[in-house]
C-alpha positions in Angstrom: -43.3 30.5 5.5 -40.0 32.1 6.1 -40.4 29.9 9.3 -40.2 26.3 7.2 -37.3 27.6 5.1 -35.7 28.2 8.2 -36.7 24.5 10.0 -35.6 23.4 6.2 -31.8 24.6 6.3 -31.9 23.8 10.0 -32.4 20.0 8.9 -30.2 20.4 5.9 -27.2 21.7 8.3 -27.7 18.5 10.5 -28.3 15.9 8.2 -24.8 17.8 7.0 -23.3 17.6 10.2 -24.0 14.4 11.0 -22.7 12.6 7.9 -19.3 10.8 8.7 -15.6 11.5 7.5 -14.7 8.1 6.0 -10.7 7.4 5.6 -9.7 4.2 3.7 -6.2 2.8 4.9 -4.3 0.6 2.4 -1.2 -1.0 3.4 1.4 -3.1 1.6 0.1 -3.6 -1.7 4.0 -4.0 -2.4 3.7 -4.7 -6.0 6.4 -7.8 -6.8 7.0 -9.3 -3.4 4.8 -12.7 -4.6 7.7 -12.9 -7.3 10.7 -12.3 -4.6 9.7 -14.9 -2.3 9.7 -17.0 -5.3 12.5 -16.4 -6.7 14.5 -17.4 -3.0 13.2 -21.2 -3.9 16.4 -23.2 -4.8 16.6 -23.6 -7.9 14.2 -20.4 -9.1 14.9 -17.8 -11.3 13.5 -14.4 -10.5 10.2 -13.2 -13.0 8.9 -9.9 -12.3 5.8 -11.4 -12.3 3.4 -8.8 -10.4 -0.3 -10.5 -11.1 -1.0 -11.3 -7.4 -0.2 -8.1 -5.8 -2.0 -6.5 -9.0 -5.2 -8.4 -8.7 -5.8 -7.3 -5.2 -5.1 -4.0 -5.4 -7.5 -3.6 -8.4 -9.9 -5.5 -5.6 -9.1 -2.5 -2.8 -9.7 0.1 -5.8 -13.2 -1.6 -6.4 -13.9 -1.8 -2.9 -12.8 2.3 -2.4 -15.4 3.0 -4.7 -17.9 1.0 -3.1 -17.2 2.5 0.1 -16.9 6.1 -1.3 -14.3 7.9 1.6 -13.1 11.1 1.9 -9.9 10.2 1.5 -7.4 7.4 1.2 -4.2 6.8 3.0 -1.6 4.5 1.3 0.7 3.7 4.3 4.0 2.4 2.2 5.6 -0.3 0.4 3.6 0.8 -2.7 6.6 -1.5 -4.3 8.6 -4.3 -3.5 11.7 -2.8 -5.4 12.6 0.6 -5.0 14.4 0.8 -8.7 11.9 -1.3 -10.8 10.2 1.4 -12.7 7.9 -1.1 -14.1 6.2 -1.9 -10.3 5.9 1.8 -9.8 4.2 2.7 -13.0 1.6 -0.3 -12.7 1.1 0.8 -9.1 0.0 4.4 -10.4 -1.6 3.0 -13.5 -4.3 1.2 -11.2 -4.7 3.5 -8.6 -5.6 6.1 -11.2 -9.0 3.9 -11.1 -10.0 5.5 -7.6 -12.8 8.2 -8.2 -11.1 11.5 -8.6 -13.1 13.3 -6.2 -11.3 11.1 -3.1 -7.3 12.8 -1.7 -5.0 10.3 -1.9 -1.9 10.6 0.8 0.9 8.6 0.6 4.0 8.0 3.1 6.8 6.0 2.0 7.7 2.0 3.2 11.0 0.7 3.6 10.6 -0.9 0.3 10.0 2.1 -1.4 13.5 4.4 -0.7 17.1 3.3 -0.6 17.9 2.5 2.9 21.9 1.6 4.3 23.4 2.1 7.5 22.4 5.5 9.8 20.7 7.3 6.0 18.0 6.7 4.2 17.4 8.2 0.6 13.8 9.3 0.0 14.1 9.9 -3.6 12.3 7.6 -5.5 9.4 7.8 -3.5 9.6 11.8 -3.5 10.6 11.9 -7.3 6.8 10.2 -7.9 4.9 11.7 -4.5 6.6 15.0 -3.7 6.7 14.7 -0.1 7.6 12.0 2.1 5.3 13.6 4.8 2.3 15.3 4.9 -0.8 17.4 7.2 -4.2 17.2 5.4 -6.6 19.3 7.2 -10.4 18.7 6.0 -13.9 18.8 8.1 -12.6 19.1 11.4 -10.2 16.3 10.8 -6.2 16.2 10.9 -4.5 13.3 8.6 -0.7 13.4 9.7 1.7 11.4 7.4 5.1 10.5 8.8 8.2 8.4 6.9 8.7 6.4 9.7 11.9 4.9 7.7 14.1 7.8 9.1 12.9 6.9 12.6 13.9 3.3 12.6 17.1 3.8 10.4 18.2 6.8 12.6 18.5 8.8 9.2 20.3 12.4 10.6 17.0 14.2 9.3 14.9 12.3 12.1 15.2 15.5 14.5 13.9 17.6 11.4 11.2 15.7 10.9 10.3 15.7 14.4 10.3 19.6 15.0 8.4 19.2 12.0 5.4 16.9 13.4 6.1 19.0 17.0 5.1 22.0 14.6 2.1 21.0 12.5 0.9 19.2 15.6 0.6 22.5 17.6 -1.3 24.2 14.7 -3.8 21.7 14.3 -4.7 22.5 17.6 -8.3 23.5 16.3 -9.1 20.1 14.6 -11.6 17.9 16.0 -9.7 14.5 15.6 -6.2 14.3 14.6 -4.8 11.0 13.1 -1.5 10.0 12.5 -0.4 7.2 9.8 3.1 5.9 9.4 4.5 2.4 7.8 6.4 1.2 10.7 4.5 0.5 14.1 5.5 2.0 17.2 4.9 -1.4 18.8 2.8 -4.0 18.2 0.2 -4.7 21.3 2.7 -3.1 24.6 5.0 0.3 24.5 7.5 -1.6 26.7 7.5 -4.7 24.7 10.9 -5.6 23.0 12.2 -4.4 20.1 11.9 -6.4 16.7 12.1 -5.9 12.4 8.9 -4.9 12.7 8.2 -1.9 15.2 10.1 0.9 15.8 13.1 1.4 18.6 12.0 1.1 22.4 14.1 3.9 23.1 12.3 6.0 20.8 8.5 5.4 21.2 7.7 7.0 24.8 9.2 9.9 23.3 6.7 10.0 20.0 3.7 9.1 22.4 3.9 11.6 25.1 4.3 13.9 22.1 1.0 12.2 20.9 -0.9 12.8 23.8 0.2 16.1 24.2 -1.3 17.3 21.4 -4.7 15.1 21.8 -3.8 12.5 19.2 -6.9 10.1 18.5 -5.4 7.1 17.1 -1.9 5.9 15.1 -2.2 3.7 12.2 0.6 1.7 10.4 1.5 -1.2 8.0 4.4 -3.3 7.6 4.0 -6.2 9.6 1.5 -8.1 6.8 -0.7 -8.7 9.9 -2.7 -7.1 12.1 -2.1 -6.1 15.7 -3.5 -3.5 18.0 -2.1 -1.8 21.4 -2.5 1.6 23.2 -0.5 3.8 25.7 -2.2 6.4 27.8 -5.4 5.8 25.8 -4.3 6.2 22.5 -4.8 3.2 20.0 -1.6 1.8 18.3 -3.4 -0.5 15.1 -1.7 -1.9 12.5 -3.1 -2.9 9.2 -2.3 -6.2 7.3 -1.6 -6.1 3.9 -3.9 -5.2 0.8 -1.8 -8.0 -0.2 0.6 -10.4 0.7 0.1 -12.2 4.0 2.4 -13.2 7.1 0.0 -15.7 9.0 -3.6 -16.7 8.2 -5.3 -13.1 7.5 -7.0 -12.4 4.0 -5.9 -9.2 2.2 -7.8 -6.4 3.5 -8.1 -2.6 3.6 -9.0 -0.6 6.7 -11.9 1.8 6.6 -12.0 4.4 9.6 -14.6 6.3 10.1 -14.9 10.0 12.3 -18.5 10.6 13.4 -19.1 13.7 15.7 -15.4 13.6 17.1 -15.9 10.3 17.4 -13.5 7.3 15.6 -13.9 3.8 14.4 -12.7 1.1 12.4 -13.2 -1.8 11.0 -11.0 -4.4 8.2 -12.7 -4.5 5.2 -12.4 -7.8 3.2 -10.6 -7.5 -1.0 
């Protein structure tokens, strides 16, 4: 009898250990983007119509509840206008429909903060979400979120964030898998590609990816592009996820499903 109980417990432990850890990344819901594009047309009057993005964000919530992930990471541009309360409130209302058992994590995009030359004011974001970066550990997986705005726009707080990142990655040495999340991709296809609007500066990429390599980071995920791209450096994938709503290009609104199982990371795009 004891042997049967022991075997049953072993089978249960094996089943639990085999269960994948699932993360959903939602990029650039950016409520109000379509209205802003229409408002730039000749003779147009801006109307804060959030219908298009809101409908797709609701579809994303439905898909998330079907997938039943452990965590959802929103990688920035929750809204199009950092000072538009209607956009922020509707975003919060819609994502409140995600099953309460799912952990929600956020980092800011460039539309969620106030940007001036050499300065980033993250208060519009932090007043709602508390912090502009995070580390979250569960079941051998560490998720690390960074505010890429302070890197992109040369904010004086970048050295502090880099030091924080170095420290949390050192302390994370016990995790089986470490994933980095941010709004801006460090690069799109090649770490040596030229600077552009979407990616972080060429001069800064090597320092960060050297740190990621040293600390055994498994992959880096970003958004901002409203399209998808993939590259890698020193074996570390850099994956840029398309928007959950407005597209720049021919892709369809999507979210990314990331699966960690037995120390291996895989991911796929899920159409909305």
